[in-house]
SEPA-647154 format. One line per field, with one value per residue (C-alpha): residue in one letter; x, y, z. Coordinates in nm, 2 decimals. Example, Ala and Ser with C-alpha at 12.3 -4.5 7.8 and 13.67 -1.06 7.14 Angstrom:
// SEPA-647154
r <- [a  s]
X <- [1.23  1.37]
Y <- [-0.45  -0.11]
Z <- [0.78  0.71]
***
This chain:
// SEPA-647154
r <- [m  r  r  t  t  p  k  a  a  a  k  a  a  d  g  r  a  s  a  g  d  v  d  a  v  v  a  g  t  h  g  d  p  f  a  i  l  g  v  h  p  a  g  k  g  y  v  a  r  c  f  i  p  h  a  g  s  v  e  a  f  t  l  d  g  l  a  c  g  v  l  q  m  r  h  g  a  g  f  f  e  g  e  v  s  l  k  a  r  q  p  l  k  y  r  a  a  n  a  g  g  e  w  w  i  t  d  p  y  s  f  g  p  v  l  g  p  m  d  d  y  y  i  a  e  g  s  h  l  r  l  f  d  r  l  g  a  h  l  i  e  h  e  g  a  n  g  i  n  f  a  v  w  a  p  n  a  k  r  v  s  v  v  g  d  f  n  d  w  d  g  r  r  h  a  m  r  h  r  k  d  v  g  i  w  e  v  f  v  p  d  i  g  a  g  r  p  y  k  f  e  i  i  a  g  n  g  k  a  v  p  l  k  a  d  p  f  a  f  r  s  e  l  r  p  a  t  a  s  v  t  e  k  p  l  a  h  e  w  g  d  q  a  h  r  d  f  w  r  s  v  d  i  r  r  q  p  i  t  t  y  e  v  h  a  g  s  w  q  r  r  d  d  g  t  f  l  s  w  d  e  l  a  d  r  l  i  p  y  v  a  d  m  g  f  t  h  i  e  f  l  p  i  t  e  h  p  y  d  p  s  w  g  y  q  t  t  g  l  y  a  p  t  a  r  f  g  e  p  e  g  f  a  r  f  v  d  g  a  h  r  a  g  i  g  i  i  l  d  w  v  p  a  h  f  p  t  d  a  h  g  l  s  r  f  d  g  t  a  l  y  e  h  a  d  p  r  k  g  f  h  p  d  w  n  t  a  i  y  n  f  g  r  r  e  v  k  s  y  l  v  n  n  a  l  f  w  a  e  k  y  h  l  d  g  l  r  v  d  a  v  a  s  m  l  y  l  d  y  s  r  k  e  g  e  w  v  p  n  e  f  g  g  r  e  n  l  e  a  v  r  f  l  q  d  m  n  k  a  v  y  g  h  h  p  g  v  m  t  i  a  e  e  s  t  s  w  p  k  v  s  q  p  v  h  e  g  g  l  g  f  g  f  k  w  n  m  g  f  m  h  d  t  l  a  y  l  s  r  e  p  v  h  r  k  h  h  h  d  e  i  t  f  g  l  l  y  a  f  s  e  n  f  v  l  p  l  s  h  d  e  v  v  h  g  k  g  t  l  l  s  k  m  a  g  d  d  w  q  k  f  a  t  l  r  a  y  y  g  f  m  w  g  y  p  g  k  k  l  l  f  m  g  q  e  f  a  q  r  a  e  w  s  e  a  k  a  l  d  w  q  l  l  q  y  g  p  h  e  g  v  r  q  l  v  r  d  l  n  h  i  y  r  s  k  p  a  l  h  a  r  d  c  e  p  e  g  f  a  w  l  v  v  d  d  r  q  n  s  v  f  a  w  l  r  s  a  p  g  a  n  p  v  a  v  v  s  n  f  t  p  v  r  r  e  n  y  r  i  p  l  p  r  a  g  e  w  r  e  i  v  n  t  d  a  g  f  y  g  g  t  g  a  g  n  f  g  r  v  i  a  l  e  g  g  g  g  a  g  a  e  v  t  l  p  p  l  a  t  l  m  f  e  f  v  p  q]
X <- [7.28  7.48  7.60  7.93  8.06  8.40  8.51  8.40  8.57  8.90  8.88  8.82  9.15  9.37  9.10  9.11  8.86  9.00  9.01  8.77  8.52  8.56  8.50  8.20  8.04  8.09  7.95  7.65  7.73  7.85  7.65  7.66  7.74  7.66  7.98  8.19  8.01  7.93  8.13  8.34  8.60  8.96  9.24  9.16  8.94  8.69  8.70  8.42  8.35  8.10  8.00  7.90  7.90  8.03  8.21  8.56  8.62  8.44  8.46  8.29  8.08  7.87  7.50  7.56  7.79  8.13  8.40  8.56  8.77  8.86  8.80  9.03  8.91  8.96  8.78  8.71  8.34  8.30  8.42  8.58  8.74  8.92  8.97  8.72  8.77  8.48  8.45  8.18  8.02  7.75  7.58  7.77  7.70  7.93  8.01  8.08  8.22  8.32  8.39  8.02  7.98  7.92  7.63  7.54  7.46  7.37  7.52  7.25  7.51  7.61  7.26  7.16  6.85  6.50  6.33  6.41  6.43  6.06  5.96  6.17  6.01  5.65  5.71  5.87  5.58  5.33  5.15  5.27  4.95  5.13  5.32  5.19  5.37  5.70  5.72  5.69  5.81  5.78  5.87  6.05  6.32  6.60  6.92  6.90  6.80  6.47  6.41  6.23  6.28  6.22  6.16  6.05  6.01  6.22  6.38  6.52  6.69  7.06  7.04  6.76  6.80  6.56  6.58  6.41  6.46  6.66  6.94  6.90  6.74  7.08  7.06  7.42  7.36  7.09  7.15  6.95  7.04  6.94  6.77  6.84  6.63  6.31  6.40  6.34  6.55  6.57  6.75  6.70  6.74  6.79  6.69  6.40  6.03  5.69  5.61  5.92  5.86  6.05  6.07  6.28  6.56  6.59  6.87  6.74  6.92  7.05  7.21  6.96  6.78  6.40  6.19  6.17  5.90  5.65  5.63  5.37  5.31  5.31  5.06  5.06  5.13  5.19  4.89  4.87  5.03  5.33  5.37  5.62  5.53  5.54  5.66  5.38  5.36  5.14  4.77  4.73  4.35  4.17  3.87  3.53  3.35  3.36  2.98  2.94  3.20  3.07  2.72  2.83  3.05  2.75  2.49  2.41  2.47  2.25  1.95  2.02  1.89  2.16  2.08  2.39  2.46  2.73  2.95  3.23  3.41  3.54  3.20  2.93  2.98  3.26  3.38  3.25  3.57  3.53  3.80  3.76  3.63  3.86  3.77  3.67  3.45  3.30  3.23  3.05  2.82  2.80  2.76  2.46  2.30  2.33  2.21  1.90  1.83  1.83  2.11  2.30  2.63  2.83  3.02  3.30  3.43  3.80  3.97  4.31  4.58  4.54  4.70  4.41  4.08  3.86  3.95  3.73  4.00  3.96  4.32  4.50  4.88  4.87  4.65  4.76  4.72  4.41  4.43  4.59  4.30  4.11  4.39  4.60  4.53  4.43  4.14  4.00  4.03  3.84  3.57  3.52  3.51  3.26  3.04  3.05  2.96  2.65  2.57  2.69  2.92  3.19  3.25  3.55  3.53  3.84  4.03  4.25  4.17  4.42  4.65  4.76  5.09  5.21  5.59  5.60  5.36  5.38  5.43  5.76  5.85  6.21  6.26  6.06  5.70  5.68  5.33  5.18  5.20  5.48  5.25  5.01  4.75  4.73  4.89  4.73  4.36  4.25  3.94  4.12  4.48  4.59  4.81  4.65  4.79  4.97  4.73  4.93  5.24  5.23  5.40  5.14  4.85  4.99  5.03  4.66  4.53  4.73  4.57  4.22  4.32  4.49  4.18  3.97  4.23  4.38  4.08  3.80  3.62  3.30  3.32  3.50  3.31  3.54  3.54  3.55  3.53  3.41  3.72  3.93  3.74  3.76  4.08  3.90  3.72  3.69  3.93  3.90  4.01  4.39  4.42  4.41  4.58  4.36  4.41  4.59  4.27  4.21  3.93  3.86  3.84  4.12  4.19  4.46  4.22  3.96  4.21  4.31  3.95  3.89  4.20  4.11  3.76  3.88  4.14  3.89  3.61  3.86  4.02  3.74  3.40  3.21  3.34  3.15  3.29  3.07  3.14  3.07  3.03  2.82  2.80  2.64  2.95  2.81  2.84  2.99  2.84  2.87  3.15  3.48  3.44  3.13  3.30  3.21  3.42  3.34  3.19  2.93  2.72  2.70  2.57  2.25  2.33  2.04  1.79  1.94  1.94  1.60  1.41  1.57  1.49  1.13  1.08  1.24  0.95  0.63  0.37  0.15  0.43  0.52  0.26  0.46  0.77  0.61  0.88  1.15  1.02  0.91  1.22  1.45  1.26  1.37  1.73  1.68  1.79  2.07  2.31  2.31  2.22  2.27  2.04  2.26  2.16  2.52  2.74  2.78  2.42  2.45  2.77  2.91  2.59  2.35  2.18  2.03  1.78  1.52  1.60  1.57  1.21  0.96  0.70  0.67  0.83  0.54  0.55  0.93  0.90  0.61  0.78  1.10  0.92  0.73  1.06  1.22  0.92  0.94  1.31  1.29  1.02  1.21  1.43  1.79  2.01  1.99  2.25  2.18  2.43  2.45  2.22  1.97  1.80  1.68  1.64  1.95  1.88  2.23  2.45  2.71  3.05  3.34  3.46  3.18  2.94  2.59  2.31  2.19  1.99  1.73  1.60  1.42  1.18  0.89  0.93  1.30  1.25  0.96  1.18  1.43  1.17  1.04  1.39  1.43  1.10  1.17  1.50  1.35  1.06  1.29  1.51  1.22  1.02  1.19  0.96  1.13  1.49  1.53  1.48  1.63  1.85  1.61  1.31  1.09  1.06  0.90  0.57  0.39  0.04  -0.01  0.24  0.05  -0.14  0.06  -0.24  -0.24  0.13  0.06  0.28  0.22  0.41  0.44  0.75  0.76  0.99  0.95  0.79  0.72  0.40  0.40  0.41  0.24  0.41  0.20  0.33  0.12  0.34  0.08  -0.05  -0.40  -0.57  -0.73  -1.02  -1.13  -0.83  -0.84  -0.51  -0.51  -0.36  -0.27  -0.48  -0.81  -0.82  -0.67  -0.37  -0.22  -0.08  0.28  0.41  0.23  0.47  0.18  0.13  0.09  0.39  0.61  0.47  0.20  -0.17  -0.27  -0.47  -0.47  -0.66  -0.71  -0.43  -0.57  -0.75  -0.96  -0.90  -1.20  -1.23  -1.37  -1.40  -1.03  -0.91  -0.86  -0.82  -0.87  -1.02  -0.74  -0.71  -0.39  -0.27  -0.11  0.26  0.29  0.40  0.21  0.31  0.05  0.15  -0.08  -0.22  -0.27  -0.58]
Y <- [-6.35  -6.21  -6.44  -6.39  -6.59  -6.76  -6.52  -6.22  -6.36  -6.39  -6.03  -5.92  -6.08  -5.80  -5.54  -5.45  -5.53  -5.66  -5.42  -5.65  -5.62  -5.24  -5.22  -5.44  -5.24  -4.92  -5.07  -5.21  -5.57  -5.72  -6.03  -5.97  -5.61  -5.68  -5.90  -5.59  -5.28  -5.20  -5.30  -5.62  -5.78  -5.71  -5.86  -5.75  -5.46  -5.36  -5.20  -5.00  -4.96  -4.74  -4.62  -4.25  -4.10  -3.74  -3.76  -3.63  -3.74  -3.95  -3.97  -4.25  -4.20  -4.42  -4.35  -4.18  -3.93  -4.06  -4.02  -4.36  -4.33  -4.16  -4.36  -4.35  -4.33  -4.65  -4.54  -4.20  -4.28  -4.27  -4.60  -4.55  -4.79  -4.76  -4.90  -4.79  -4.80  -5.01  -5.25  -5.44  -5.43  -5.16  -4.94  -4.63  -4.30  -4.10  -3.73  -3.69  -3.38  -3.23  -2.88  -2.80  -2.87  -3.17  -3.41  -3.70  -4.05  -4.35  -4.66  -4.91  -5.19  -5.17  -5.30  -5.66  -5.81  -5.73  -6.05  -6.36  -6.74  -6.79  -6.55  -6.76  -7.08  -6.96  -6.78  -7.10  -7.30  -7.05  -7.02  -6.68  -6.48  -6.15  -6.09  -5.73  -5.67  -5.80  -5.74  -5.40  -5.08  -5.04  -4.74  -4.89  -4.84  -5.09  -5.12  -4.77  -4.59  -4.49  -4.56  -4.78  -5.15  -5.26  -5.63  -5.78  -6.13  -6.17  -6.52  -6.53  -6.19  -6.14  -5.81  -5.61  -5.25  -5.00  -4.67  -4.34  -3.97  -4.05  -4.20  -4.02  -4.33  -4.49  -4.87  -4.90  -4.73  -4.95  -5.29  -5.54  -5.84  -6.17  -6.42  -6.71  -6.97  -6.79  -6.55  -6.24  -5.93  -5.67  -5.36  -5.12  -4.76  -4.53  -4.17  -4.17  -4.16  -4.14  -3.98  -4.09  -4.23  -4.55  -4.85  -5.16  -5.18  -5.54  -5.71  -6.03  -6.36  -6.30  -5.98  -5.75  -5.48  -5.52  -5.20  -5.03  -5.20  -5.07  -5.25  -5.54  -5.46  -5.08  -4.93  -4.60  -4.50  -4.18  -4.03  -4.14  -4.09  -4.13  -4.49  -4.50  -4.65  -4.42  -4.50  -4.46  -4.46  -4.72  -4.63  -4.42  -4.38  -4.42  -4.64  -4.59  -4.87  -5.15  -5.17  -5.21  -5.48  -5.66  -5.67  -5.83  -6.09  -6.19  -6.25  -6.50  -6.26  -6.47  -6.37  -6.00  -5.74  -5.65  -5.39  -5.26  -4.94  -5.00  -4.70  -4.59  -4.34  -4.13  -4.05  -4.06  -3.69  -3.45  -3.11  -2.81  -2.81  -3.17  -3.31  -3.60  -3.57  -3.66  -3.94  -3.68  -3.50  -3.83  -3.91  -3.57  -3.64  -4.01  -4.15  -3.93  -4.00  -4.38  -4.37  -4.17  -4.40  -4.70  -4.90  -5.12  -5.13  -4.95  -5.16  -4.98  -5.07  -5.14  -4.86  -5.03  -4.84  -4.86  -4.67  -4.63  -4.45  -4.62  -4.96  -4.86  -5.01  -5.37  -5.36  -5.30  -5.26  -5.20  -5.45  -5.31  -4.94  -4.73  -4.53  -4.19  -4.04  -3.96  -3.87  -4.05  -4.39  -4.24  -4.07  -4.41  -4.54  -4.23  -4.30  -4.66  -4.56  -4.29  -4.53  -4.78  -4.52  -4.45  -4.82  -4.87  -5.16  -5.12  -5.39  -5.38  -5.51  -5.73  -5.85  -6.16  -6.31  -6.11  -5.81  -5.57  -5.60  -5.25  -5.24  -5.11  -5.38  -5.75  -5.87  -6.06  -5.90  -6.04  -6.10  -6.43  -6.52  -6.49  -6.40  -6.53  -6.86  -6.86  -7.05  -6.80  -7.07  -7.05  -6.71  -6.46  -6.36  -6.30  -6.09  -5.83  -5.85  -5.92  -6.17  -6.45  -6.52  -6.85  -6.98  -7.30  -7.12  -7.10  -6.76  -6.61  -6.77  -6.64  -6.29  -6.29  -6.45  -6.20  -5.92  -6.03  -6.04  -5.70  -5.52  -5.68  -5.61  -5.28  -5.10  -5.29  -5.38  -5.57  -5.77  -5.86  -5.90  -6.12  -6.03  -6.26  -6.59  -6.78  -6.68  -6.83  -7.16  -7.27  -7.33  -7.29  -6.97  -6.76  -6.99  -7.21  -7.57  -7.59  -7.26  -7.41  -7.68  -7.94  -8.01  -8.32  -8.53  -8.40  -8.17  -7.80  -7.71  -7.49  -7.70  -7.46  -7.16  -7.37  -7.44  -7.07  -6.96  -7.22  -7.12  -6.75  -6.80  -7.02  -6.76  -6.47  -6.64  -6.80  -6.47  -6.22  -6.39  -6.06  -6.02  -6.17  -6.28  -6.26  -6.43  -6.28  -6.63  -6.65  -7.02  -7.32  -7.42  -7.61  -7.51  -7.17  -7.04  -7.36  -7.43  -7.58  -7.87  -7.97  -7.95  -7.59  -7.29  -7.13  -6.79  -6.63  -6.53  -6.55  -6.30  -6.43  -6.34  -6.55  -6.33  -6.02  -6.16  -6.32  -6.04  -5.77  -5.98  -6.01  -5.65  -5.53  -5.70  -5.52  -5.61  -5.78  -6.03  -6.11  -6.38  -6.59  -6.55  -6.61  -6.86  -6.60  -6.49  -6.82  -7.02  -6.84  -6.99  -7.34  -7.25  -6.95  -7.13  -7.35  -7.07  -6.77  -6.52  -6.15  -6.00  -5.76  -5.47  -5.37  -5.14  -5.40  -5.35  -4.97  -4.94  -5.04  -4.95  -5.13  -4.80  -4.77  -4.97  -4.71  -4.74  -5.12  -5.11  -5.14  -4.88  -4.51  -4.29  -4.33  -4.71  -4.71  -4.54  -4.74  -5.07  -4.97  -4.89  -5.22  -5.40  -5.26  -5.36  -5.70  -5.73  -5.61  -5.87  -6.15  -6.38  -6.27  -5.98  -5.66  -5.46  -5.15  -4.95  -4.57  -4.35  -4.63  -4.53  -4.22  -4.36  -4.21  -4.16  -4.14  -4.45  -4.44  -4.29  -4.30  -3.96  -3.75  -3.73  -3.87  -3.66  -3.54  -3.25  -3.51  -3.51  -3.18  -3.38  -3.57  -3.91  -3.93  -3.81  -4.06  -4.35  -4.23  -4.21  -4.56  -4.71  -4.53  -4.67  -5.02  -5.02  -4.92  -5.16  -5.45  -5.38  -5.34  -5.65  -5.98  -6.17  -5.99  -6.07  -6.32  -6.62  -6.47  -6.78  -7.05  -7.20  -7.20  -6.83  -6.84  -6.97  -6.90  -6.76  -6.70  -6.86  -6.95  -6.64  -6.59  -6.44  -6.14  -6.14  -6.14  -6.30  -6.33  -6.50  -6.50  -6.41  -6.53  -6.58  -6.73  -6.48  -6.23  -6.12  -6.27  -6.04  -6.10  -5.96  -5.91  -5.78  -5.68  -5.64  -5.52  -5.16  -5.28  -5.19  -5.51  -5.48  -5.75  -5.98  -6.26  -6.34  -6.65  -6.58  -6.81  -6.64  -6.46  -6.11  -5.77  -5.73  -5.38  -5.24  -5.14  -5.09  -4.96  -4.87  -4.69  -4.45  -4.09  -3.96  -4.20  -4.08  -4.34  -4.32  -4.35  -4.67  -4.90  -5.06  -4.76  -4.90  -5.25  -5.56  -5.81  -6.18  -6.40  -6.77  -6.91  -7.22  -7.32  -7.13  -6.77  -6.49  -6.13  -5.93  -5.68  -5.39  -5.43  -5.10  -5.10  -5.19  -5.20  -5.41  -5.43  -5.56  -5.66  -5.74  -5.95  -5.76  -6.00  -5.94]
Z <- [17.83  17.54  17.27  17.08  16.80  16.82  16.55  16.76  17.07  16.88  16.77  17.13  17.25  17.10  17.10  16.74  16.47  16.15  15.85  15.67  15.95  15.96  15.59  15.61  15.88  15.69  15.38  15.56  15.45  15.78  15.87  16.25  16.34  16.71  16.71  16.61  16.74  17.10  17.40  17.40  17.64  17.54  17.75  18.11  18.00  17.74  17.39  17.24  16.87  16.70  16.35  16.35  16.00  15.98  16.32  16.34  16.70  16.95  17.33  17.54  17.85  18.08  18.08  18.42  18.24  18.35  18.09  18.02  17.70  17.38  17.06  16.76  16.40  16.21  15.89  15.75  15.70  16.08  16.23  16.58  16.82  17.16  17.51  17.77  18.15  18.27  18.56  18.38  18.04  18.03  17.78  17.66  17.50  17.28  17.24  16.87  16.72  16.38  16.25  16.27  16.64  16.87  16.94  17.17  17.06  17.29  17.14  17.04  17.00  17.37  17.48  17.52  17.35  17.47  17.34  17.54  17.50  17.59  17.31  17.08  17.20  17.16  16.84  16.69  16.81  16.67  17.00  17.11  17.19  17.29  16.96  16.95  17.28  17.15  16.77  16.61  16.77  17.15  17.37  17.67  17.93  17.88  18.08  18.21  17.88  17.72  17.36  17.10  17.06  16.70  16.61  16.29  16.14  15.82  15.83  15.48  15.49  15.48  15.68  15.83  15.95  16.09  15.91  15.98  16.03  16.35  16.14  15.81  15.66  15.66  15.69  15.80  16.13  16.29  16.15  16.36  16.57  16.41  16.63  16.39  16.56  16.48  16.20  16.42  16.39  16.67  16.79  17.08  16.96  17.26  17.29  17.04  17.13  16.98  16.65  16.45  16.10  16.02  15.79  15.76  15.51  15.41  15.21  15.07  15.08  14.73  14.84  14.66  14.85  14.90  14.87  15.21  15.41  15.66  15.99  15.98  16.35  16.33  16.57  16.37  16.02  15.82  15.63  15.27  15.03  15.27  15.37  15.67  16.00  16.30  16.65  16.90  17.28  17.45  17.46  17.77  17.75  18.08  17.99  18.14  17.98  18.24  18.28  17.90  17.88  18.19  18.04  17.71  17.89  18.11  17.84  17.56  17.27  17.05  17.27  17.28  17.04  16.78  16.53  16.35  16.16  15.90  15.85  15.62  15.86  15.57  15.41  15.67  15.72  15.63  15.73  15.53  15.32  15.23  15.45  15.69  16.04  16.32  16.56  16.81  16.56  16.46  16.82  16.87  16.57  16.51  16.86  16.95  16.62  16.65  17.01  16.91  16.62  16.85  16.69  16.93  16.73  16.48  16.23  16.06  15.72  15.77  15.95  15.95  15.75  15.38  15.09  14.85  14.95  14.69  14.84  15.14  15.36  15.23  15.09  15.41  15.46  15.84  16.03  16.37  16.29  16.29  15.97  16.00  15.80  16.12  16.36  16.62  16.76  17.09  16.91  16.80  17.16  17.28  17.01  17.12  17.49  17.42  17.22  17.50  17.76  17.54  17.53  17.17  17.06  16.80  16.53  16.30  15.95  15.95  15.64  15.70  15.36  15.14  15.13  14.86  14.67  14.73  14.75  15.11  15.24  15.32  14.96  14.93  15.26  15.29  14.93  14.94  14.95  15.33  15.43  15.10  14.91  14.65  14.41  14.25  14.23  14.61  14.68  14.44  14.42  14.06  14.15  14.36  14.23  14.59  14.77  14.98  15.32  15.37  15.64  15.67  15.79  16.17  16.19  15.95  16.13  16.46  16.31  16.22  16.53  16.74  16.54  16.63  17.00  16.96  16.86  17.13  17.40  17.32  17.17  17.35  17.03  17.06  16.74  16.42  16.10  15.90  15.53  15.23  15.43  15.13  14.93  15.21  15.24  14.88  14.69  14.36  14.46  14.14  13.96  13.65  13.61  13.63  13.82  14.17  14.37  14.54  14.91  15.05  15.00  14.65  14.75  14.70  15.06  15.20  15.51  15.62  15.62  15.81  16.08  16.09  16.13  16.40  16.59  16.56  16.69  16.98  17.08  17.06  17.25  17.49  17.59  17.53  17.58  17.54  17.18  16.88  16.54  16.23  15.91  15.57  15.41  15.09  15.04  15.21  15.41  15.71  16.07  16.02  16.35  16.55  16.80  16.69  16.92  16.73  16.40  16.32  16.22  16.56  16.45  16.66  16.36  15.98  15.73  15.57  15.21  15.08  15.27  15.12  14.76  14.76  14.93  14.71  14.40  14.51  14.59  14.26  14.08  13.99  14.25  13.99  13.93  14.29  14.33  14.08  14.31  14.65  14.74  14.73  15.06  15.21  15.11  15.36  15.65  15.55  15.66  15.89  16.20  16.05  16.15  16.39  16.12  16.07  15.81  15.61  15.39  15.34  15.14  14.88  14.77  14.70  14.49  14.15  13.96  14.19  14.29  14.64  14.83  14.74  14.37  14.38  14.49  14.21  14.11  14.11  14.37  14.62  14.57  14.62  14.95  15.07  14.96  15.13  15.46  15.43  15.37  15.68  15.89  15.74  15.81  16.17  16.23  16.06  16.27  16.27  16.39  16.17  15.98  15.77  15.57  15.64  15.44  15.38  15.70  15.53  15.18  15.02  14.65  14.50  14.50  14.78  14.70  14.94  14.81  14.96  15.25  15.25  15.12  15.46  15.29  15.19  15.55  15.48  15.26  15.43  15.26  15.36  15.71  15.74  15.65  15.91  16.18  16.09  16.12  16.46  16.58  16.45  16.64  16.97  16.93  16.83  17.14  17.38  17.27  17.36  17.13  16.84  16.94  17.22  16.98  16.67  16.63  16.74  16.56  16.87  16.83  16.49  16.35  16.02  16.04  15.67  15.44  15.12  15.01  14.70  14.52  14.75  14.83  15.20  15.46  15.83  16.12  16.49  16.70  17.05  17.35  17.70  17.93  17.66  17.49  17.13  16.83  16.50  16.19  15.87  15.53  15.23  14.93  14.69  14.65  14.73  15.06  15.20  15.45  15.68  15.61  15.86  16.03  16.25  16.59  16.88  17.14  17.15  17.29  17.22  17.00  17.00  16.67  16.76  16.40  16.09  15.82  15.63  15.92  15.81  16.00  15.81  15.48  15.43  15.36  15.73  15.68  15.98  16.26  16.51  16.73  16.79  16.67  16.87  16.80  16.84  16.87  16.54  16.32  16.33  16.62  16.72  16.45  16.38  16.10  16.00  15.76  15.56  15.42  15.07  15.06  15.43  15.73  16.06  16.39  16.66  17.02  17.24  17.54  17.83  18.05]
***
């Protein structure tokens, strides 16, 4: 049902708009152009009014092509008005002409609204879970015409217009209808389709123009340095991944093998000329590589639209748009589907913690602090010079929750790794005394962010049970990966930053000193099952002067390679899911740079290829042995065998799972070969050597146990005499008789 103001109804009685209204429409200052333009009752008939710059004459037609009136010019800038012969109000199109020729325009102001009262209700309540189907730019058929419906939230604006190449970026021509109850502006623009750049021209409440804004719900964007949003047709990809999705919905993800390859899509590989690969080119190269390497998932650094390459995507201005760097959105859908058909899940690094202050983005979107807090003590991040979302505002929380659902639904993503969770949880994060505002109870916890994270996780797991959420949370905040109804944040997993920090610190020390730091390895098992952990060796460890994992290892070049291989064996035998950043699987020597491809030429050298082969074998063994993954998150699957041999820097433990053959993991972190080293084992009998990181084909010395050891009953139980190669990790699987 259309709404008209009393003022508009009065104008309709004699059929003529007032001179003031005409001037305001032409100037682009009218507060309600829908009350003036379009088709309106006048006496016993109807009057049509339009604003068509450069037109010298205008004739009105129905959408079926029936002529229904000639409009008269009321203003030389292009305002026309006249009676039209209609039996009922309906949309019109106009044939406009001037000395240069004629053209057709379908009148956007003759169409009713697309959004309805139920949208208003759920938007106002903050419970709308289909915002991405209502806000933004949608290609639809509406009241007999095809076009794009634009809708945007800007509650404090005086006027909002959509501008683009279809209206010469003239904000007077498509000023939007204001749904005042919820602060939404909308307009249906007929006769335009996909591929059209656009932005929103916003006049703030004080009458000043805001810089042209990209659409917060844009599904596609221009390639940087251009910053406009782009109209896009709905995804038409025919998915073939039902079996993949059904599997992950049906299992307990905590008990599945998860070994993740973290990738920056712009620098994994590049074309010969140095330009980015498209999604289709990435699919042809990356998916087979990951499948062969045995990783179960690819985790992409943020691929949502962002203006600045060196931000790696973490300063995003388009949360709903796959970046244009790699092609159209359909290409990303094809990539995900192709990965799923190959049995590989896709995880998106997701950034709801903050956003950049670029003029075309969310910052002061309608002239006010809309998406962010107005108070910089809550709304500005000092580390990254970014704005912090106002998690306590229901529209902002809804925007973010809907985005999580959007990626799971529209692009079938398997998980979201949520960036910078610690910065969200603490009001005093990276702030000095006096630079932050306590919560309502006087504490430092950001209770609004807590509620947002809980609501996001409930929505994702409630609607998409096969999707996992993973928190990058670097503090000891309790119950990060426990259910919301038990007082947790509701994540599926949490990155184990302590594991990464302690183990890298230990292995950076010269072997002779490691005995003095034995607890850097053993301490992690005190809390290893307090959360559902992912063990991350991520991009953060190989940038900003930190070198690479290879360079972090102590010793000469041979020792570095041997220690790195031993570390990977140790990590793949340690409880927790695995994550490794690209390039580290072949011991990249140069620190990672987003500006160039990885150093793939290193694979021609034996030590590098040996590391790659080891990671490949570790992935396949981890996936094929339930003892190594089925109880990653439960203490029943772990038991120390050797915990206190600090003098020799030897560690050994048992991994087990119901119905599976147990696996013993033994690491020797000194360059000394140890013969006849006794390892206590839970069962007498044959234990097969399934991993030896010192094997010759990995680049090691070839020391080992000829494929097996025999455990014998002895003084304190069963045990085996084992040869421990230098700087190596071994795994032994029990062989039942």
